[in-house]
N, C-alpha and C positions, 0 to 999 in steps of 0.2 A: 759712926766710929772713922769710917772710912775717910769722911771729908774734914773732919777735924785732922787726922792724920797727915793727909795729904794738901790738904789747902791753908789749915788755919796753925797748924804747930810747927814753931819753926825748930829745926834740927840742930843740934849744936855740932855736928860734923860738917853738914851743909851750909849752915848759919842761913839758910833759906827753907821754904816750904817744901817738899818735894815736888809739888806741880810747878812750882817757880824752878826749881832745877831742871825739870823735862821740859819746860819751855812752853807750858799749857797757860802760864799767865805770867805777868811781870808785876803784880802788886800783891801784897799781903790783903788777908779778908779775916774780919772778927767774926766771933760767935754769929753775934746781932745780926751784923751786916748780911752773913750767909744765909739766915733764916728770912730774912726780907727778900733775899733773891730768891729763894725757893719758894716762897709764899706768893710773888710777883709771878714767878712761872707757872705756878699750880692754877693762877687765878687766869691766865693767859691760855690754858690748855682748853677749859671747855668740854672735858671729855676726850680729846682727842690727843693722840701720841705725841709729843713733841722733844725738841732737842732742848737740854739745860742751856748749851751751847750759845746761844744766842742771847740770853739773858746774862750769861757769865762773860761773854766777848770771847770764849773759847773756840779754837778750830775745831777740835776733835772730840769731846766730850759731849755723847749723846745717852738721853736715859730712855 
């Protein structure tokens, strides 16, 4: 739910996503696109913890 709320849903008052407003990203994401990003990240992990920021191109988002 958090991903949808912060990265996908465009808020009426902001007219952008909260992630865009916070400066975490400069683009909109679709549901399918975000699923592909997470799938790519999980495939690259190979059992070790990593950061989702590399896949998303974000500066501070870590998992």
